[in-house]
C-alpha positions in Angstrom: -14.8 -18.9 11.8 -11.9 -19.5 9.4 -8.9 -17.3 9.5 -5.4 -17.3 8.0 -2.8 -17.1 10.8 0.9 -16.1 10.8 2.3 -18.1 13.7 6.1 -17.6 13.2 8.4 -15.4 11.1 9.8 -17.4 8.2 11.6 -17.0 4.9 9.4 -17.5 2.0 12.1 -19.2 0.1 12.1 -21.9 2.8 8.4 -22.1 3.5 5.9 -21.7 0.7 3.0 -22.0 3.2 3.8 -19.2 5.7 0.1 -18.9 6.8 -1.9 -21.6 8.4 -5.7 -21.8 7.9 -7.3 -22.2 11.3 -10.7 -22.4 12.9 -10.9 -19.8 15.6 -13.5 -18.0 17.7 -15.4 -15.2 16.0 -14.3 -11.9 17.5 -16.7 -9.9 19.6 -16.7 -6.1 19.2 -15.9 -4.1 22.3 -17.2 -0.6 23.2 -16.7 1.8 20.2 -16.0 -1.2 17.8 -17.8 -2.8 15.0 -17.9 -6.4 13.8 -17.4 -6.8 10.0 -18.2 -9.8 7.8 -15.3 -9.6 5.4 -16.0 -9.9 1.7 -12.6 -9.0 0.1 -9.1 -8.2 1.4 -6.2 -6.9 -0.6 -2.8 -8.6 -0.6 0.0 -6.3 0.1 3.8 -6.3 0.1 3.7 -5.3 3.8 2.5 -8.9 4.5 5.7 -10.1 3.0 7.7 -7.7 5.2 5.8 -9.1 8.2 6.2 -12.7 7.3 9.9 -12.4 6.7 10.7 -10.1 9.6 11.6 -6.9 7.8 8.9 -4.9 9.4 8.2 -4.2 13.1 7.5 -7.5 14.7 3.9 -8.5 14.4 1.9 -9.9 17.5 2.0 -13.6 17.1 -0.2 -15.3 16.2 -2.0 -12.8 14.1 -4.4 -12.7 11.2 -2.8 -10.5 8.4 -4.6 -8.3 6.0 -5.1 -4.4 6.1 -7.1 -3.8 3.0 -10.4 -5.3 4.1 -13.9 -4.5 2.7 -17.1 -6.0 4.2 -20.4 -5.3 5.9 -21.1 -4.2 9.4 -22.9 -7.0 11.3 -22.7 -5.6 14.9 -21.9 -2.2 16.4 -23.6 1.1 17.3 -22.4 3.7 14.9 -23.2 2.1 11.5 -26.5 0.5 10.4 -26.4 -3.3 9.9 -25.2 -4.1 6.4 -23.2 -0.9 5.8 -20.3 -1.5 3.4 -17.1 -0.3 5.1 -13.4 -0.6 4.7 -10.5 -1.1 7.1 -7.0 0.3 6.4 -3.5 -0.1 7.8 -4.1 2.4 10.5 -6.0 0.4 13.1 -5.8 3.0 15.7 -3.7 5.9 17.1 -3.8 7.5 20.6 -5.5 10.7 19.5 -3.9 13.0 22.1 -0.1 13.1 21.4 1.5 16.1 19.5 1.4 14.0 16.2 -2.2 13.2 16.5 -3.2 16.7 17.4 -1.2 18.1 14.4 -2.8 15.7 11.8 0.2 13.3 11.7 -1.5 10.4 13.4 0.5 8.1 11.1 3.5 9.0 13.3 1.8 8.4 16.7 4.1 6.5 19.0 1.1 4.3 19.8 0.2 3.6 16.2 -1.4 0.2 15.7 -1.3 -1.6 12.4 -4.2 -3.7 11.2 -3.0 -7.2 10.6 0.2 -6.6 12.5 -0.9 -5.3 16.0 -4.5 -6.5 15.6 -6.1 -9.2 13.6 -6.9 -8.2 10.0 -8.9 -9.2 7.0 -7.6 -12.5 5.9 -10.6 -14.0 7.8 -14.3 -14.4 7.6 -15.0 -11.7 10.3 -12.9 -9.0 11.9 -13.4 -6.2 14.5 -12.3 -2.6 14.0 -12.7 0.7 15.8 -15.7 2.6 14.4 -13.7 5.8 14.2 -11.2 4.0 11.9 -13.5 2.4 9.3 -14.6 4.0 6.0 -17.9 3.9 4.3 -17.3 2.6 0.8 -18.6 4.8 -1.9 -21.4 3.3 -3.9 -19.5 3.6 -7.2 -16.8 1.1 -6.0 -17.4 -2.6 -5.7 -15.8 -4.6 -2.9 -13.0 -6.1 -5.1 -11.9 -2.8 -6.5 -12.3 -0.9 -3.3 -9.9 -3.1 -1.3 -6.6 -2.1 -2.9 -7.5 1.6 -2.5 -7.4 1.2 1.3 -3.6 0.8 1.3 -1.9 0.7 -2.2 -4.1 3.7 -3.2 -4.1 5.5 0.2 -0.4 5.3 0.8 0.2 6.2 -2.9 -1.9 9.3 -2.5 0.1 10.3 0.6 3.3 9.9 -1.4 1.8 12.1 -4.2 1.2 14.9 -1.5 4.6 14.5 0.1 6.1 14.8 -3.4 4.9 18.5 -3.6 4.2 18.0 -7.3 2.6 20.9 -9.2 0.6 20.5 -12.4 3.0 20.4 -15.4 6.0 19.1 -13.5 7.4 15.7 -14.7 7.0 12.8 -12.3 8.8 9.5 -12.1 7.4 6.3 -10.7 10.1 3.8 -9.7 8.4 0.3 -9.6 4.9 -0.3 -11.0 2.9 -2.6 -8.7 -0.2 -2.2 -6.8 0.6 1.3 -5.6 2.4 2.6 -8.6 -0.4 1.9 -11.1 -2.9 3.6 -8.9 -0.6 6.6 -8.4 -0.3 7.0 -12.1 -4.1 7.2 -12.5 -4.4 9.6 -9.6 -1.6 12.0 -10.9 -3.2 12.0 -14.3 -6.6 13.0 -12.8 -5.2 15.6 -10.5 -2.2 17.0 -12.5 -3.3 16.4 -16.1 -0.4 18.4 -17.6 2.4 16.4 -15.7 4.2 13.8 -17.8 4.8 10.6 -16.1 7.8 8.4 -16.5 7.8 4.8 -15.2 10.8 2.7 -14.3 10.3 -1.2 -14.3 12.0 -4.1 -15.8 9.0 -6.3 -16.3 7.5 -6.1 -19.8 3.9 -6.7 -18.6 4.3 -3.8 -16.2 5.7 -1.6 -18.9 2.8 -2.3 -21.1 0.3 -1.6 -18.3 2.0 1.7 -17.6 1.8 2.8 -21.2 -1.9 1.6 -21.4 -2.6 3.7 -18.3 -1.1 6.8 -19.8 2.6 6.9 -19.0 4.6 9.0 -21.4 7.7 6.8 -21.2 8.8 3.6 -19.7 12.3 2.3 -19.1 14.4 -0.1 -17.0 16.4 1.0 -13.8 19.6 1.4 -15.9 18.0 4.1 -18.2 17.2 7.8 -17.6 14.1 9.6 -18.8 14.2 12.2 -21.6 14.1 15.0 -19.0 15.1 15.6 -15.4 12.2 14.9 -13.0 10.7 17.2 -10.4 10.0 14.2 -8.2 10.2 10.4 -8.1 7.9 8.1 -6.0 9.8 4.8 -5.2 7.7 1.7 -4.4 10.3 -0.9 -4.8 11.7 -3.2 -2.0 15.3 -2.6 -3.2 18.1 0.0 -2.8 19.3 0.2 -6.5 16.3 2.1 -7.7 16.8 4.7 -4.9 20.3 5.5 -6.3 18.8 5.5 -9.8 16.1 7.8 -8.9 18.4 10.3 -7.4 20.3 10.4 -10.7 17.0 11.1 -12.6 15.7 14.0 -10.5 16.4 17.6 -11.2 18.1 20.1 -8.9 15.7 20.8 -6.1 13.9 17.6 -6.9 12.3 15.3 -4.4 12.5 11.5 -3.9 9.6 9.9 -1.9 10.3 6.4 -0.8 7.0 4.6 -0.3 8.0 1.3 1.3 7.7 0.0 4.9 11.1 -1.7 4.6 13.9 -2.4 2.1 15.5 -5.7 1.5 19.2 -6.1 2.4 20.4 -7.9 -0.7 21.8 -4.9 -2.5 22.3 -2.6 0.6 26.0 -2.4 -0.2 25.2 -0.3 -3.2 24.6 2.7 -0.8 28.3 2.9 -0.4 28.6 3.9 -4.2 26.3 6.9 -3.9 28.1 9.9 -5.6 27.1 12.9 -3.5 27.7 15.5 -6.3 26.0 13.6 -9.0 23.1 12.1 -7.0 22.3 14.2 -4.0 23.9 17.7 -4.3 21.9 20.7 -5.5 19.3 20.5 -2.8 17.8 17.2 -3.7 15.8 15.8 -0.9 14.6 12.3 0.3 11.4 11.7 2.2 9.9 8.4 3.5 6.3 7.6 3.7 5.3 6.2 7.1 1.9 4.6 7.3 -1.3 6.5 6.4 -3.7 8.9 8.2 -7.6 8.4 8.1 -7.6 11.6 5.9 -5.4 9.9 3.3 -7.8 6.9 3.1 -10.9 9.1 3.0 -9.5 11.3 0.3 -8.2 8.4 -1.8 -11.7 6.7 -1.9 -13.5 10.0 -2.8 -11.0 10.7 -5.6 -11.2 7.1 -6.9 -15.0 7.3 -7.1 -15.0 10.9 -8.6 -12.2 10.4 -11.1 -12.9 6.7 -11.9 -9.5 5.6 -10.5 -9.6 1.8 -10.5 -7.1 -0.9 -9.7 -6.2 -3.6 -12.1 -7.0 -6.6 -9.8 -6.1 -10.3 -9.8 -8.7 -12.1 -7.7 -7.7 -15.2 -5.7 -10.1 -17.4 -3.7 -9.8 -17.2 0.1 -8.4 -20.7 0.1 -5.4 -19.6 -1.8 -3.9 -16.9 0.3 -0.4 -18.6 0.4 -0.4 -18.9 -3.5 -1.2 -15.1 -3.8 1.6 -14.2 -1.4 4.0 -16.5 -3.4 3.1 -14.8 -6.6 3.6 -11.4 -5.1 7.0 -12.4 -3.6 8.2 -13.5 -7.0 7.2 -10.1 -8.5 4.7 -11.8 -10.8 1.7 -9.7 -9.8 0.0 -7.4 -12.4 -1.7 -4.6 -10.7 -3.2 -5.3 -7.3 -4.1 -8.7 -5.8 -7.3 -9.4 -3.9 -8.6 -12.3 -1.8 -12.3 -12.9 -2.3 -13.3 -14.0 1.2 -16.9 -14.3 0.8 -17.8 -16.8 -1.9 
């Protein structure tokens, strides 16, 4: 079968073809696993973090991709042809204190799809049957794929924000996850105004189209203090900006697997009294649980939460990653694996 392989850590600025298309053996499912014929796979910023070495080191060589949708072609639990999705959580141990308390995303033995195990940038992949998700009939493959990570981790960030209906929410950055979070918050908290910070005009226009009350750059403040901000950017400047925008007792939720180092020195400029005092809090999002993924899929079908997708053919995985790296993506990006 054909699969895109990450064989070494590289800087995208130096290597515009970080993945290599290889012909490898089709995987065979083991006990408790299913074999999936992949039809679509979302392209995520986490792939950039893996390629450039900001995330935990991946197993090399590895097939990236953790927003995969396809059909079961072998396995015991699901009938042949069942549409399923595979998310970032490939497996957790199931018996540690975190797993037993519903925090399997923090399991010390957490395995990430496309990092610790081969993912969905391939014609076929295997997954553990307890960690795949039937795709609701109201979602097609291309629109379901981004919900498995951008949507699910965004939903987890919403829950961690502790937002209540009517409270103002800020979204710092407006990519694949942000534009889904906006739709989910409008569906669940219809009385909460949403303020979006992004410098790109096309993202500002999309935010307003999807129902944001206000948009601005990272140097502007919204018309009112915010109860919470969800930050999905790869940089540090928006973190300091968000702390200035939230109200006393407000919450900043950082939804990123890693931050780039280019502006790290800005952290030394943090003004404690102006930006962090008055019981403001910061929380990070780490991975997702199976419940996050299942809830996101159900919410998306029930409330018609759909990503704006840019579809790339399977042969153009590197071009898609380059577009994402340059910040040129509009909404979510998806590889169409099955032509």
